[in-house]
N, C-alpha and C positions, 0 to 999 in steps of 0.2 A: 371755593365751596368744599365742604367735607364730603369725600365719598360715602354714600349711604351704606356701602358694603363694608366699610372699614369698622373693626371692632371698637367699642369704647375704651379698651385698655389693650395697647399693644407694646410689648417689649421684644426687641429682637437683639441677641448677642450683648445684652446690657452689662456694662462694666463699671464698678466703682472702686477706686483705689484711694486709700487715705494714706497720707505721709506724715510721719512725725519723727523728728530727730534723726532724719535720714533712713528711717525704716519704713518700708511700704507694706501695707496690708491690704489684699484684695478682698473686699466684702462681697462684691458680685463678680462672677467669673465667666461672662457670657450667658446670662440668664434669658430665658425665652418664655413669654407669657402672651396669652390671648384671652381676653374676656369679651364676649359678645354683649351688645346693648341689652339690658334687662336681666342679665344673668346675676345669681348670687353665688360667688366662690368663696371658699375658704382656703388661705394659704397658711400652711402648718410647716413647722420646722423646730428643730432644736435651738437653744440659745447659740447665737453666733453663726447661724446658717445664712444669715443676710436678709431675712424677712422684713425686719424693721428698717434697714436701709432702703429696700424696695419701696416701702410706703412712704418714706420721706421724700423719695424722689417722685413718686406719683403725685404726691400732694404739693409739689412745688417748693418744699422746704429745703430741699437739696438738689444738686445737679449731677447727673451721671458723668463719668470720665469718657465713656465711649459707647457706642451702640445707638440703638433707636428706642425712644420712649415716647409713645403718643397717647393722649387721653382726650376722648371725645373731639378730636380734630385738632388738638394743640400739640405742637412739637416741643417738649419739655427741654431738649438740649439746645434749642436755638431761641427759645422765648426771651423777649426782653423785659425789662423792669416793670413797665407799665402793663404789658400783657399778663405778666405773673400775678400782679395784684388783682386784676379783673378775673383771671382763671381761679384764684383762691376764694373770691368773693361769690362767683355765680356758677361755676363749673363744678367744683368739688365741695363736699361737705367732709368734715373730719371729726372723728370720734377718738379721744385719748382714753387710755386705760384709766389714769387718774381722774376722777370726777371733779377734782378741785381745778383741773386745767380747762375742763369744758363749760363750767358755770361760775359767774361772779357771785361770791357769797353773800353780798349785801343786796342782791336784787332777787325778787320773786321768780317762779318759774315762768310766768307770763311776761314778766320784764326782761328776762333774759333772751327769750324769743323775739321780743319787740326790739331789743338792741341789735340783734343779729340781722333783722330785717332792715333796720334803719341803716346800718353799715353798708348792706349789699344794695340798698335802694330799690328793692324789688316791689315793694307795696307800700301804700300810705293810708292813713285814715281807716274807714271802714273795712277796706280790703285787708289791711294788716291785722285788724282785730279778728276778721273772719279766718285769716291764715293761722293765727295763734290758737284759735279755738279749734280749728280742723285738726291741727297737729297734735295738740294735747288730747284731744278725743281719740285719735288713731293710735296714739301710744298708751292710752287708758290711764292718763294722769290728770284728766281735766279737773277733777275735784281738789287737786293740789296746786291750782293755778297761782293762788295768792301765798304759797309758802316758799320760804327761802331754802336753799340747799341744805343748811343744817338741821332742818325740820323734816327732812325727807330720809327715807332708809336708802341703802346703797342701790338697790334695784330701782327705786323710784328716781333717784339722781340720774342713774344711766339712762333711764327712759326720756327724761327731760332733756338730757345730753343729745340724744338721737334727735329729739325734735328740734333742738337748736341747730344741730347739723343740717337739718332738712329746711330751716327756715328760708334760705335763699333759693329754694327749689333747684337744687344741684341735678346734674345728669349723672354724677357718679358719687356714691358714698363710700369713704374709706374708714376702716375701723382698726384701731391698733389696740389689740388685747382687751376688747369691750367687757369681757367677763373675768378679767384677771383678778379682780378685787372682790368677786362675788362667790357666795356658796353655790353648790351644785344646783339646787332647786331654783334659786333666783337667777343664775346663769341661764338655765333652759327657758325661763319666761322671757328674759331679755332677747335671747336668740330667736324665740318665736315671734316677739314684737318686731324685730327686725326682718323676719321672713315675711310677715304680714305687710310690712311697709314696702318691701321689694315687689310683692304681688300686686298690691293695690296701686302703688305710685308708679310702678315700673322703673324704679331708679336702679342703675347698676350698682352692685354691692360688692365690695371686696373686703374680707375679713382676715386680718392677719393675726394668727394666735399660735400658742403651743399646746392648747388645750384640746385634746383629741376628741372630747364630746361635741364640739362644734361641728364636726364633719357629720353628725347625725341630723343636723338641721339644714344641710345644703346638699344640692344635688352633685356637686363637683368640688373635690378637694385636691389642691395642688401641693405637693410636698417640695420643699427646698432643702438641698443638701450641698453644703460646700459652696454656696454662691450660684448654684444652678437648679433648675427645675428638674426633679429626678424621676417622680412618678405621679400619676392622677388616678383618682378613684371617682368613677362615675356611678351615680345611684338612680335607680329606676324602679318603677313597680310592674310586675306582670301577673297575669292570671295563671294559676296552676291548674291541674287537670280537673279539680273540683270547682273551678270558677272562683276560688278565693284569691284576693290580691295579696301578692307576696313581694316583700322588698328584696331588690337585688343589687349587689354592690361588685363591680369589676374593676380591678386595678390594672393600670397600663403604664409601661415605661415610656418616658418622653424621649423622642428621637429628634436631635437637632439636625441642623442643615448640612452638617459634615458627617452625619452617621453615628454621632456619640450618643451613648445611653448609660445610665447608671442602673446596676442591678440592685434589687432591694437587700439590705443588710442580712435579712435571714436566709436569703437564697445563697449569699456568698458564705456565710457561716455554715449552713448545712453541708454544702459541697466542698468546703474547705478550698475555696478559689483563692490563689495568691498569684500576684504579679502578671502572670500570663495565663490565657485559657485558649483551648483549642476551639476553633469554630468550623462548622460543616454546613454547607448550604443543602437543604433538602427541598423537595418539591413544594411543600407547603410552610416550611418554617426553617428557621436557623437553630442549630444544635451547638450547645455550649459545654465543654468538658474541662475538668481540671487539666492544667498544663504543666504540673510540677512532678508528675509521677513517671513520665517518660513513656507511658502507654499511648498507643495510638487511639484516635476517637473510633466510636462504632462506625461500621460500614453504613454510608447514606442509604436512604430508602430508594427502591426502584421508582421509576416514573409510573404514573397511573396507567393500568392496563398490564403491568408486568406480571401480575399473577396470573391473570387470565391466559397468558401465553405460555404458561408452564414453568416459569422461573420461579426461584425461591421466594418466599413472603418478604414483605418490606422489613428491612433491618436485620434479616436473618443471615446467618453465616451459610455459605455454599456447603453442599453435603461433603463430608470428608474432611472439612477444614479442622475439626477439632481433633480428629484422629491422627492428622499429620502434624499437629502441633503448630501450624502455620497461622499467622494472623495477617489480615489485610493491613498493607503499609498505608502511610498517608497518601503516598503517590498513587495508590490504587483506588482513590475515592470514587473516581469517575470510571464507570464500566465501559463507557465509549472509547476510553484511551487504551483499554487493555490490548488490542490487536497490535498497536504501535509499540508495546513494550514486550510483546512476546518473543523469546529467544528462537534462534534457529532450530533447536531441538524440541521445542514445545510442540504438544500434540495439537494438530490442525484442528479448526473449528469447522464443522460441516457447512456452517452458514457462510463460511469464507471461501469454500472450494470453488474453483472455477466451473463453469458449464462444461459438459462433455465435448471434448475436441479443442478446447481453448488452452493455451498455455498459461500456466500459474505464474503469478509475479513472483520475482526472486526475493528471498527473505533479506533482511539487512545483513549487509556484509557479504553477500553472494553475487556473483556476476553470471550472467547467462552464458551457457556454453552453446556453441553453434550445434554440438552433436546431441544436445538435449540434456546434458549432465550439468552438475555444478561445478564451477571453476574451483 
């Protein structure tokens, strides 16, 4: 039985390699993705980023080279032929960008739905008729039930296509560029229809697109870059100080199991990051600095409470550092290691002086003298 805690879509280190004439192309290079049951998520990325390859794997039309890909309890890498057919008929619904691939041109809208239900075998007779009417009403195209695709507008065709994809009562709905051939206003109405389907039917929905406006209609947007998930944007609503509802969007970098992440392009360009960067672990975050200028990174912040004890503020240089022209070296990032690096002629730290009457520990390179002096 499927673990109820398992997400409806789970990809771990997913790899897809295409080979042609001795040349290998990695479309997916260790992609990770998790979509919980009932979520509506948009996957965005430039052409060639790997998003369409991801969708064909999740739909069962293609098989990954390596990694883990599970949808609603089905292991897509080990799935046999018979299970794959049932998976495509009952577990997933698919919407193509080209409406001509979603609908048969010689059948009416209602007949296209009836055909999909007959193939999946999910309903018969009166139940089938009721299902067709329910879906056409939900997608607001009930009045066009007796029209063929050629008699419908692009937006109406895509709404009927969504209804056809839902005809077999799938647990997961996959959409490949569903608004790619529509104008802006029609795209918005189709996306709102998909959001309504997601909310009312609870079907997990994954939309793959390069259209940035799609992100305005979903709570979570995942960006793919170079065959890996790079960032996620989470949207929510909060109340401001006046009690008014305010939309909030937060962007997060995706961290994989081995600690890799991709910095956004605008961050890299703004700081002119190239090849190598310097990192510094601070109490509450990791600092990243350009590594091509030869300069050391800023001094790490002191731990909480350091300011109260009278030491310099977080990130500040010690007094006199500017006047002497010295800068903290990379090795001096940790203040706890300073006593171990101090030379024999360095000024003693009062905190390190022994209690009255106790002998001091010899400095490195010195040997205790029985007469009390240094050897």
